[in-house]
C-alpha positions, 0 to 999 in steps of 0.5 A: 707225484703228490705234493703237500705244501704249507705256506710261510708264517707272517712275522707275528705268527712266526714270533708266536710260533717261536715262543710256543716252541721254546715253552714246549722245549722246556717241558721235554725231559732230557733224553726222552725220545719224543719222535712220535710227537715231533714234526720233521722240524723238531716241533712237539705237536699235541692234537690241540696244537696241531689243530691250531697250526692247521688253522694258521695254515688255512688262514695263510693259505687263503690270505697268500694264495687266494688274495695274491693270486696263487690259486693257479699254483698246482700244489696241495698242502697237507690236509688239516688235522693230519699229524706231522708224524704221519706226514714225516713218514712219507719223506724218504730217509726221515727216520729218527736216525736219518740226516734229514730228521737231524737237520729238521730237529735242529731247524725251527721257525721255518716258513715253508713245509714241503712234503712229497711222494715221488716215483722217480721211475715215473719221473725218469721216464717223463719226456723232456719238457719244452720250456718255450711257453707262451702266455697266450697258451693259457686261459686269459683269466689267469694271464697277468695284465699288461701293467703287472706282467713286468712286475712279475719279470722284475720280481725274478730279475731283481731278486725280490722275495715274497715279502719284498726283501731285496738282495743288496749291500750293507746291512741288507746282506745280513738281513738276507742271510738271516732270511735264508737261515730262517725262511727257506730251508726246503725239504726238496733238493734243488734238482727235484724242485727244478724238475717240478718247476719244469712243468710250469709256464712262465706266468706261474714261475713268476708267481712261484718266485714270491714264495721263498728264496729257494723257489725264487732261485729255482724259478729264475733258472735259465732253462725255464727262460729259453723263450722270452714272450713279450707279445701284447706286453707294455714293457719299457726299453730298460726293462727289456734290456734288463731281461735280455742281460739276465738271460743272454742265452735265450733262443726264442724271442717274441715282440709286438707293438709300436716299440718293436724296432727299439726292442729288437735292436737291443735283442740283436746286440744282447741275445747272441744265441737267438734262433727264433725271432717273432715280430708283429704290429709295428714298424721295423726300420732299415737298420734292423735288416742291416744288422740281421746278419749279425744274429748268426744263430738265427734260424726262423724269422716271423714278421706279421702285420708290420711296415718294413723300412722307413726311408727306402723302397727296397728291403733286403733280407740277407742271412747265411743260416736262416731256414724259415722266413715268414712275412705275413700282412707286411707293407713294403714296396720291394723286397729282396731275399738272399738266404742260401739256406732258406727252406720255407718262405711265406709272403701271404697277404703282403702288400708288395709290388716286387719280390726278388729271391736268391734262395737256391734251396727253397722248398716251399713258397707261399704267395697267397693273396699277394694281390699287387704282385704282377704275373712277371714277378711271381714267375721270376720268384718261383722260377728262381727256386729250382728245388721248389716242391710246394707253391701256393699262389691262390688269389693271385689273379694275375697268374697266367698259363705262361707262368705255370709253364715256366714254373713247370720247366724250372721246378721239376720237383713241384709236388703241391700247387694251389692256384685257386681263385686264379681266373686266367689259368686253364692249364693249356700245355702245362705239364707237371709230372711230379704233382701230387696235390692240385687245388683249383677252386673257383678257376673260371678258365678250367674246362673239360680241355684242362683235363688233358693237362691234369691227366699228365700228372700221373703222380697226382693224389689229391684233386680239388675242382670246386666251383669250376663253373665252366667244367662240363665233363671230367675224364681222368685215368690217374692210378695214384689218385686218392681224393677228388672233390667236385662241389658246385660244378653246375655245368658238370654233366659227365664224370668218368674216373679210373683211379685204382687207388681212389678212396674218397670222392665228394660230388655234390650240388652238380645239378646237371650231372647225369652220368657217373662211371667210376673204377677203383679198387680202394673206394669203400664209401660213395655218397652222391646225394641230391644228384637230381639229374643222375640217370646212369651209374656204372661202378667197378669198385671191388672194395665198395661197401657203402653207397648213398644215393638219396634223392637221386630222383632221376635214377632208373631201374638199371641201378639194380644191375650195378649193385647186384652180383656181377655188377662191379660191387662184390663187397657192397653191404649197405645201399640207400636209395631213399626218395629215388622216385623214378624207381618202379621195379627193384630187383637185387640178387646179392650175396653181400648186401646186408642193409637196404633202404627204399624209404620214400620210393613211392613209385615202386610196385615190384620188389624182388630181393634174393639176398641171403644175408640181408638183415635190414630193409626199410620200406617206409613210404612204399605205399604203391608196392603190389608184389614183394618177394623176399626169397631168400633173405636173412631178415629176423623181422619185417614190417609190411603194414605200410604197404596197403596195396600189397597183393602177392607176398612171398617170403623165405627167411630161415631166421625170421621171428616176427612178421607184421602185415597190418594194413595190407588190405589187398593181400590175397596170396601169401607164401611164407616159409619161415620155420622160426616165425613166432609172431604174425600180425595180419590185422585188416588183411581183408582178403586173406583166405583160409587157404593162405592161413592153412599154408602159413600154419603148416610152414610156420609151426612155431607161431605163438602169437597170431593176430587175425583181427578184421580178417572177415575171409577167415572161416571154419577151415582157417580155424581148423588149421590152427592144430598145426600151431601147438605153441599158440598162446595169443589168438586175436579173432576180433571183428570177424564173422565167425559163428563157432570157436570149436576148432579153437577149443579142440586144438589150442590147448596152450592158448593164454590170450583170446580176443573176441571183440565185436564178434557179432555172429557168435551165439550164446552157446558159442562159449559153452565149451569154455565154461561148461566143458573146461576147454582152454585150461591155460586161458588167462585173458579173455576179451568179449568187448562189444559182443552180443552174448546174453546176460546168463552166458556172461554170468556163467562164464565169470562164475565158472572160469575162475582161472581167468586173470583178465576179463574185458566186457567193454560195451556189452549192451546185454549186461544189466546188474552184476551181483557176485553175492552168494547164498548157500555156497552157490552163486545166484542167477541174477538178471544182470551183471551189474553188481561186482563182487570180489571176495578176498578174505585170507584172514576171516573167510573159510572157503568151501570146496564148492567155491574156489578162489577166483584168480581174476586180477583185472575186470573192465566193464567200460561203457556198459550202458545198461549196468545199474548196480555192482555188488562185490561182497567179501564172500565172492572169493576174488582175493586177487582182484586189483583193477576194476574199471566201470567208467562211462557206464551212464546208468550205473547208480549203486556200487558196493565193493568190499575187496581186500586187495583192490588198489585201483577203481575207476568210476569216471563219467558214471553220471547217475552214480548216487550210492558208493560203498567201499571196504577196500583197505588197500585201495590207492587210486579212486577216480570219480570224475564227472560223477553225480555224487554228493560229498557225504557219500564220498566221505563215507566211502573213503573213510574205510580206504585207509591206504588211499593216496589219489582221489579224482573228483573233477567236474563233480557238480555236487562236490565243492573245493571246500570239501577237500578238508573233509576228505583229508580228515576222513582219509589221513593217508590221502596225498592227492586230490584232483578237483575241477578248480585245482590240484591239491597235494599233501 
C-alpha cells in the first residue's frame, strides 16, 4: 500500500488559501470543463501555484511532523511538484463524473489531503493483527516519557484534536461542527482507515489522533485498545479510571510501580472482561486476592518482584478459571493456591517458606531457586499434582532422593525434570519411566551408580550431566536418547553409549576420559577435541559423516581401524586428527573418506591412504614423514614440500593435475601414476635420480611445467626422457650440474620458458644450437642469470634470438658493455654487453630484411659488476621493449637509450652513473635511487620523456630537494618525485 498524505493548514494559511480559491473561481468561465487543472477538491492549480502549495506542504510537514514528533508516523506525502491531476488519477472512482469527484469539487479549505494506492487482494490476505501491543517492544528513542504518556492517552480519551479543540456543550458544539465541516473530510473510508491503523502501536495511535477528528475517532476504536499497558508509567488513579471506563472491554492489563494496588482494585471493578493481568514492583494487599474471584474471565495472572499481603502471613489465590499463574521474585511467608483449571504455575526465585497447592489439572510447575522452601514442602506441592508433566526445581538445595521417589510415584506422567544444583540427590531407587528430558548440572551426588536409575527411563531423549564432579563412568542403553552433554566431568574415564537415535553428543574438558564406545544410527557429527587422555575409541555409527579429534594427544594408531572400511563408520566423509602427536603410522582404507587432516602430527613417519574418493589431505607439520603412499586417491593437487624427510613416494591419482615436492631433499624413490598431471615441482629434491625422472615422464605424458631446480643428480639420461613430454612448455634446470642441453633442444619443440640460473658447467658452446641452429623456435623466456657464458656467446644469443620476449642476465660477471648500435645492417661485435640498444621506429625507420624486429619486452641485467656502458639507439629494432632493469650495476657509468615504447627503467644503486641520455617519449617510471649523478644530467634526460609520471632520486648525493622544481619544469607531466627528504606529488 502506498500512502500520500499532506497535513492540514494552519489558520492563516487556510484563510489565504480560501482567498486564492475564490479569486480562481471568479476566473473560471461558466460551463468550462477544467478538470485537467482541478485537484480532487475542485481547486484550480497552475504550475506556479502548485509549487507554492508544495512549499506550504513542506513547511507544514516540517513544522507539524518533525517538531511535534510525527516523524515516526509511516506515511508518505505527495511528492513536491506532483500535479494534483496525476494524484487524483490514482484514486479509484475519481473521474469527472464520479461521486467522489463531485464531492471533492464541492468541498474546499480541507486541512488534510490523503491519497492511496491499495491492493485489496493483498489486504484481504493479510493475517489478522494482534492489537495487544507494548511500548517496550519499540525503540526507546520514540517512546513517550512518563510525563507525556498520559497526555497522549488523555488526548484520546478527552476528544482533543490536533489544535486543542475540545468536544463540549454550548458554543463549542457549533465550533466542533464547523471544525468537522472544514477540516476532516478524508478521502479514506472509515473501514480502510481502520485497516491502516491496525498496523500501528498504541504510541503512534496517540500521535495519529492529533492529526484530525476522523483520525482521532479511528485511533480510539476499542479494537486497538484491547491491551492496556501502564508499565513504568506515572499515571494517577483518576486518569487510570478514566481509561478503564473508556475501554471497559479491554482483555489485558499491565501495571507496575508503587501504586499498583489501588489501580488494580479499580481495574477489577471496571474491567469485567479482563483475561490477562500483569503486576510488578509493588505491594499487593490482601483485598486484591479476596476480590480476584470476581474477575471471572481471568485466565492469566503474572506478578513479578512484589510483596504479597499486608496483614496476614498466608495468601490464598482462589479462582475457578485461572489457567496460568506466575509469581516471580515475590515475597510472602505462605501461599495457598486453589485453582481447579490451572495448567502452569511458576514460583521461580520467590521467597516463601510454605506452598500448598490444590490444582488437580496442573501440568507444569516451576519452583526453581526457591531457596527457603524445605524438602517436605516441595514434596507436598509436587505430589498434589497428579497430572504433572514438567517439574523445575533447580537450585532447591534441600531436595532429596526421597522426594524424587514420592514424585515418581504420584506423578507417573512426568516427562521433564530439572534438578540441577541439587547436591543431595543421587537418584537411588528413583524410577521415572516416562521421563524425556533430564537435567542434572552440578549435582555432586550423581555417580556411576546413578546410571542404573537413568537407564530405567527408556523414553529419555535429552540428558545433561555437566559438571558432575564425582561421575567416573557412564554406561547407558537408551534407544530414544537424542542428545547428551558431558562437560567438565573431571573424573569421567569411561563412556559407553548405546543409543540408536543419538544425533548430538557434546563431550569436552573431561581430562581423564580414556575410552569411548558409541553405537548410534543417527549420529552424523562427532567432536571430541582436546581429550588429552583418550586412547581407545570404538564407534558403530552408520550415519556418521564428520569426526573431529583435534588435540587428542594420547590417541593411538588403532584409531585408523575405526575409520577404515569395516570399522563401523561406513558413511564417514571428513576426519580431522590435527595435533594427535601419538600417531606414528596412519593407514586408512576407506571408500567414503573425502577429506583428511593430519596437521601437526609430527610423529607420523608412515602414511598409507587407499581412499579412491579422497579429495583433500592436509599434512602441514608432518615433517618426519618418510614413507607415503596414495594408491589410489581422488586428489587433484598435493603438496608434500613440507615433508623434508620423505624418502619413498607412491601416488596413483587419476585426476591429479598438480604435484609439489619442493624441499623433499631425501626423496630417492618416486612412483607416480598420474595420467592427467600437468605441473610437477621437484625443486631441491637432491636425491632424485634419472631413473625416477624417466619413469615419471613415461607415466605422466601431459606434463607442461617441470621444475628440477637444485636437482644435482639429474644428468643426460634424465634429459633424454623429456621426449615423453610433447607438451612441455616450462623447464627449470637452474642450479644443476648439466654440461649439455642437446636432449632439450632435440625433444622439447613446444618449450616456451627455459631457466638455467647458475648452471656453472654449461660451456660457451652449450647454447649454440639455440642461436645458430634455430632450436626451440617457440621459446619466449630465457634465464641465464649467474652463469659463466662469455661475452660473445651472450651477444650472439641476443642478436639472433629475436623471438625471445624476456631475457634475464642477472649477475653475469662476463658482461662488459652492451652495444646494440649497428653499422651497414649488421650488429657489430663489441667486447662487452653493456650498451643496450632497443630500436623501435614505426614512424621513421625503414627496417631491412637483414635486421628483423626484436620481440624482446623485458630485459634484466641486475647486479652485473663489470658492465660500464649501455647503448640502445633507435636503430636497434626493439620496438617491443617495455621494461629495462640495470640496477645494482656498480660500475655502470653511461646509459644512452632511445626507445619509443620503453615505459619502465631502473638504474637504482648504480653508484658510478654519470651520463644519462634518454629519448623515451613513453617512459612513465624512472628509478635513480642511490645514483651518483648530478641534477643537470637528470634534468636533461627527463626533458625528452614527455609521459614521465614517477621519478625516484632518493639517496642521490648530488641532488637536493631544491631541484624538484627544475624537474617539474623540465617534464610537465611528472606526478610523483621521491627524494631522500620527502615525497612530492603533483
